[in-house]
ZAFIRO-582784 format. One record per residue (C-alpha): x, y, z. Coordinates in steps of 0.001 Angstrom, whole numbers. Layout:
! ZAFIRO-582784
X	Y	Z
...
//
This chain:
! ZAFIRO-582784
55999	-8672	-13162
53278	-8026	-15697
52328	-11698	-15823
52068	-11782	-12021
49772	-8761	-12039
47553	-10442	-14608
47315	-13605	-12470
46374	-11545	-9405
43711	-9704	-11388
42288	-12977	-12693
42073	-14405	-9183
40352	-11197	-7995
37738	-11448	-10742
37088	-15101	-9967
36683	-14339	-6272
34236	-11559	-7058
32110	-13844	-9198
32365	-16615	-6631
31110	-14267	-3952
28154	-12991	-5932
27112	-16285	-7517
25006	-17628	-4646
23292	-14221	-4178
22216	-14083	-7801
20962	-17647	-7668
18880	-16885	-4575
17121	-13861	-6107
13388	-14715	-6190
11354	-14327	-9364
7729	-13222	-9104
5398	-14199	-11940
2810	-11594	-12881
-786	-12837	-13168
-2096	-14019	-16526
-5561	-12642	-17332
-6157	-14511	-20589
-8472	-17151	-19105
-10672	-14464	-17505
-10912	-12532	-20751
-11641	-15627	-22847
-14280	-16976	-20473
-16114	-13808	-19466
-15194	-11281	-22151
-18154	-12379	-24346
-20535	-11284	-21548
-19229	-7708	-21693
-21244	-5501	-24047
-20959	-2143	-25736
-23876	157	-24840
-24822	2943	-27263
-27401	5532	-26201
-29144	7405	-29031
-30477	10957	-28701
-32666	12821	-31173
-31183	16061	-29904
-27782	16254	-28191
-29025	18882	-25750
-31404	16242	-24324
-28455	14220	-23010
-28929	15969	-19656
-26668	17941	-17350
-25406	14789	-15637
-24404	13106	-18875
-20658	12691	-19337
-20738	14053	-22839
-22050	17296	-21404
-19828	17386	-18336
-16636	17312	-20334
-17775	20483	-22107
-17441	22430	-18847
-13997	24037	-18466
-14419	24531	-14730
-16464	22190	-12540
-16832	22257	-8749
-16176	18540	-8331
-13098	16973	-9911
-14582	13490	-9616
-16604	13039	-12767
-18283	10419	-14919
-15682	10909	-17638
-16654	7737	-19444
-19435	8494	-21906
-18057	8670	-25450
-20124	11036	-27622
-20376	10352	-31351
-22297	11676	-34290
-23227	15142	-35572
-23880	16447	-32084
-20553	15458	-30533
-18823	18779	-31223
-21698	21239	-30923
-24748	19793	-29112
-27582	20406	-31589
-28696	17498	-33839
-28823	13728	-33305
-26071	12225	-31169
-24876	8994	-29638
-22997	8221	-26459
-21084	5023	-25900
-20419	3123	-22687
-20082	-449	-21462
-22159	-3020	-19604
-22265	-6710	-18731
-24844	-9487	-18925
-25939	-10797	-15511
-28522	-13361	-16676
-28804	-15520	-19800
-32305	-14183	-20511
-30959	-10715	-21266
-30615	-8572	-18114
-27663	-6181	-18328
-26067	-3861	-15751
-24506	-511	-16605
-24267	3017	-15189
-27292	5263	-15186
-25300	8126	-16686
-24517	5965	-19739
-28205	5826	-20741
-29669	8879	-18976
-32449	10543	-20995
-31743	8357	-24049
-34401	8043	-26741
-33218	4510	-27513
-30441	2149	-26418
-28550	-421	-28501
-26420	-3217	-27078
-23608	-4761	-29132
-22174	-8161	-28171
-18663	-9424	-28838
-19961	-11774	-31563
-21398	-8727	-33400
-25025	-9393	-32480
-26983	-6197	-31816
-30130	-5788	-29701
-32418	-2922	-28804
-32477	-2670	-25007
-35326	-1659	-22755
-34431	392	-19672
-36030	-1580	-16828
-35089	1024	-14238
-32389	3448	-13110
-31175	4829	-9808
-29406	8193	-9735
-28013	7945	-6210
-26136	4706	-6910
-25714	5511	-10637
-27092	2106	-11648
-29181	1170	-14683
-30790	-2210	-15419
-31365	-3009	-19105
-33208	-5905	-20758
-32801	-7327	-24257
-35116	-9884	-25870
-32737	-12856	-26143
-31912	-16178	-24521
-28869	-18346	-23832
-26613	-15295	-23618
-23133	-15511	-22057
-23057	-14208	-18488
-20529	-13021	-15947
-20030	-14552	-12525
-20953	-12255	-9632
-18432	-12018	-6792
-18429	-10544	-3275
-17075	-6998	-3108
-17016	-7124	703
-14042	-9484	472
-11872	-7132	-1602
-8629	-5949	-33
-6118	-3271	-1084
-3304	-4785	-3129
-5441	-7359	-4975
-5181	-7541	-8764
-8290	-6545	-10728
-9156	-6451	-14439
-11422	-4087	-16378
-13039	-4898	-19724
-14889	-2229	-21647
-14987	123	-24623
-12631	3051	-23943
-13013	5630	-26722
-15215	3124	-28545
-12504	449	-28743
-14615	-2623	-27940
-13451	-5255	-25464
-10270	-3522	-24391
-8622	-5088	-21341
-6655	-3240	-18654
-5437	-4311	-15228
-4183	-2903	-11954
-4596	-3276	-8224
-7151	-2247	-5637
-5868	935	-4012
-8564	1395	-1363
-11975	1	-447
-14868	2008	941
-13748	5330	-525
-16331	8109	-228
-16037	11131	-2502
-17851	13678	-332
-21370	14944	198
-21605	16381	-3333
-20814	13156	-5173
-22779	9969	-4451
-22305	10055	-652
-24143	6735	-288
-21591	4818	-2404
-18466	3302	-780
-16347	3198	-3952
-13606	702	-4799
-10532	2766	-5710
-8085	1209	-8184
-5181	2252	-10393
-6656	440	-13416
-6294	2622	-16543
-9863	3264	-17683
-11147	6059	-19890
-14249	7407	-21606
-16390	4539	-22765
-15368	2230	-19887
-18268	3468	-17789
-20663	692	-16797
-18154	-2066	-17553
-17207	-4826	-15113
-14261	-4982	-12734
-13090	-8605	-12272
-10981	-10198	-9552
-8457	-12956	-10298
-11155	-15605	-9855
-13021	-14093	-12810
-15805	-12738	-10603
-17276	-9271	-11065
-16591	-7196	-7961
-17460	-3730	-9230
-18858	-1468	-11965
-16370	1052	-13365
-17939	4441	-12822
-15660	7419	-12212
-12094	8633	-12515
-10054	11415	-10969
-8802	13505	-13863
-7856	17031	-14835
-7887	16197	-18540
-10501	13469	-18953
-7877	10744	-19345
-6717	8051	-16939
-4453	9251	-14131
-4270	6145	-11973
-7302	6979	-9822
-10386	5031	-10860
-13533	4346	-8877
-15946	1432	-9150
-19332	807	-7552
-19200	-2333	-5340
-21067	-5194	-6983
-22889	-6106	-3743
-24486	-2658	-3716
-25159	-2751	-7478
-26822	-6174	-7422
-28983	-5166	-4469
-30111	-2139	-6486
-30653	-4278	-9616
-32896	-6737	-7761
-34995	-3849	-6443
-35224	-2206	-9861
-36351	-5501	-11364
-38831	-6242	-8572
-40413	-2872	-7820
-38893	-340	-10210
-37063	1738	-7626
-34402	1416	-4928
-35194	1961	-1260
-32478	3061	1147
-32205	3566	4863
-31963	6912	6638
-31962	8112	10239
-32698	11815	9708
-29529	13610	10803
-27116	16160	9386
-23561	15223	10319
-20035	16584	10064
-16483	15526	10828
-15018	15868	14314
-12057	18222	13966
-9224	18484	16477
-10712	21719	17838
-14183	20174	18167
-12713	17115	19881
-10863	19389	22318
-13971	21441	23067
-16018	18282	23730
-13321	16577	25785
-12829	13729	23309
-9563	11779	23248
-9560	11468	19452
-10982	13460	16531
-13135	10617	15233
-16780	9914	14499
-19725	11728	12939
-20961	14760	14867
-24735	15326	14731
-25363	18962	13815
-29063	18735	12993
-31905	16299	13583
-34987	15939	11427
-38068	16601	13558
-40086	13423	13940
-37425	11382	12132
-35895	8079	13287
-33042	9762	15183
-35402	12126	16977
-37747	9298	17947
-34833	7226	19272
-33547	10051	21452
-30399	11031	19571
-29411	14629	20245
-27597	17434	18479
-24001	17255	19673
-23892	13447	19929
-20902	11858	18190
-21726	8648	16308
-18805	6205	16541
-20409	3039	15178
-23560	1428	13824
-24324	-2294	13955
-20661	-3186	14337
-19400	-809	11625
-16871	1615	13089
-17344	5250	12049
-14085	7201	12002
-15214	9936	9600
-18647	11377	8937
-18463	10263	5268
-18488	6618	6375
-21957	6846	7914
-24234	7512	4863
-23237	4356	2912
-23753	2120	5956
-27151	3622	6774
-28261	3621	3130
-27513	-104	2778
-29503	-928	5928
-33059	-2014	5026
-35764	393	6250
-37492	-964	9339
-34299	-2507	10728
-33538	-1747	14377
-29897	-654	14383
-27567	-237	17346
-25952	3177	17137
-22867	3783	19287
-22448	7397	20395
-20508	9598	22763
-22627	12108	24677
-21067	14520	27151
-17917	12409	27121
-19745	9164	27945
-20130	6259	25485
-23579	4728	25082
-25623	2706	22611
-29052	3740	21340
-31388	1617	19221
-32674	3430	16141
-35362	2098	13797
-34071	2854	10303
-36449	4907	8161
-36722	5045	4382
-34884	7730	2471
-37021	9814	107
-36662	8503	-3431
-35061	11726	-4628
-32299	11108	-2094
-30365	13732	-175
-30294	17170	-1745
-27231	19042	-462
-28009	22565	663
-25568	25250	-330
-24007	27491	2280
-23705	31229	1797
-23397	34216	4069
-25800	37149	4354
-25415	40710	5634
-27050	41995	8842
-26361	44628	11706
-24603	44998	16529
-23085	43494	20243
-20905	40391	21476
-17738	38740	22791
-14417	40455	22079
-12266	37391	22755
-14218	35364	20199
-14187	38177	17653
-17977	38146	17327
-20644	40819	17211
-24233	39612	17388
-27741	40976	17632
-31266	39694	18127
-33126	38339	15107
-35742	40917	14185
-38623	40184	11790
-36803	42191	9121
-33586	40206	9546
-35550	36951	9615
-37141	37845	6279
-33836	39008	4803
-32073	35786	5814
-35011	33535	5026
-34480	32082	8509
-37341	29843	9614
-35806	28376	12750
-36532	29252	16353
-34292	31211	18708
-30681	32117	18127
-28785	35357	17552
-27434	36584	14242
-23775	37416	13625
-23300	40943	12288
-19504	41177	12301
-16522	38844	12633
-12814	39343	13225
-9834	37488	14634
-10713	33986	15916
-14260	34042	14497
-12947	34994	11062
-10311	32267	11300
-13134	29795	12009
-14819	30930	8742
-17894	32389	10408
-19739	35048	8420
-22221	37861	9008
-25672	36378	8633
-24810	33118	10372
-27192	32332	13224
-25742	31076	16521
-28076	28515	18098
-25869	27186	20902
-22764	28014	22866
-21378	24717	24091
-24432	22687	25041
-26566	25707	25989
-29179	27169	23628
-29045	30945	23137
-32196	32840	22228
-31130	36406	22944
-28075	38648	23062
-28241	38515	26874
-28071	34717	26848
-25184	34823	24391
-23270	37224	26654
-23976	35030	29670
-22716	31853	27968
-19563	33558	26659
-18793	35522	29835
-16278	32956	31085
-14365	32525	27833
-10630	32611	28596
-7513	32954	26433
-6341	29550	25236
-9808	27997	25444
-11892	26492	22646
-15580	27373	22344
-18015	25196	20395
-20857	26971	18587
-23816	25483	16746
-24366	27602	13648
-27288	27725	11225
-26479	28897	7706
-29063	28806	4917
-31149	26303	6891
-28299	23849	7516
-26785	23394	10954
-23111	22745	11655
-20824	22910	14667
-17887	25296	14564
-15083	25450	17131
-13399	28795	17814
-9936	28662	19318
-9161	31697	21456
-5453	32548	21235
-3270	32863	24308
-2477	36414	25372
//
């Protein structure tokens, strides 16, 4: 009996293995990429950049060595890559150094890095992989793109191969070479997580970053990002971090944008960018509903620069930009990089929706001021009485005293003196100036009352608000009774 049981068990085991054998044999094996040839061929063109400062406090407020001293910062996206060394690294006082990375783009000594790596430096040294050291001249820098072009007096230097960042796709493997924490020629790899990432109006709004999960740290800043063909597709620039270390969210400047800036810095010493002279914002669900739009997409024009390209072309406050020269605009943050990369003087086709109707308007792109776009801060201000109960608003006429108190230089409008209910939920504040209700300008309390007289429960009312000189649309949803 026992022998029979053993035979049955043996047959069962054999059948099990027979059944699983073909499945195991069919399991595919995926070979991970080998980066050794890229590193061997192009690693010698990656350099270590050391910025020297006579006094550490001259490193500047935008220098990474200074930023990491701040325990609380308004933007979590930071240039966490500068590696401070020397007597001034702990307490900024005496001489100091800050280390970053760069790469050679021409055999006669032109080198690309980040501006924040060399900002305000008294001198810059470049160290090659073969231990040669050169003093570098800063040919030019651009703060908006965070690009710096350096030049060393040398010839027959190893160079990288420049790729095309427009061809990058999420999921592609990429390789970073740099000097994290001063460890020269460290190699790390990952994949592209997203292309065309914008980090908001406070942080390089004109740069459509390449987002990757490549582990990069302080000292990697300014180093190259390679694709599997060994071509540079980006410059490692920022990370998302709560501690200063890598957390799987890294951001690189597209090489197409960087090389365009480098050519301009070399040729004329500065970078020119396009602009159309508008202040824009996202289209929320409430704004889309109030304007009769099918989808909450596009860039809503909240303000137009008088005499600017948009004004001359006939664009209007309240227009929703949905595309420009074939580039679809789904969010307002997508518009600045596209416009900035368009050469001034170009006649661009801007797709808009006005009063629910799509149309295309030709706009001649202007040139952005060299100091770029300075974001204006929003803050409320107190004031004083009369309005619409359903909206939760009390308003009054703008007297000379109120105008002076608010510093309001615009024309027309009524000032909000109290908010509650729906208006408070929409984040309106006393001191905000209402310029429009829907598409109608309001220049007095009487006009405001007239335009809000037909507000009904369940409706959504669109207001154009001016706060500290900056205009923005706000939608107020009136609750059902």
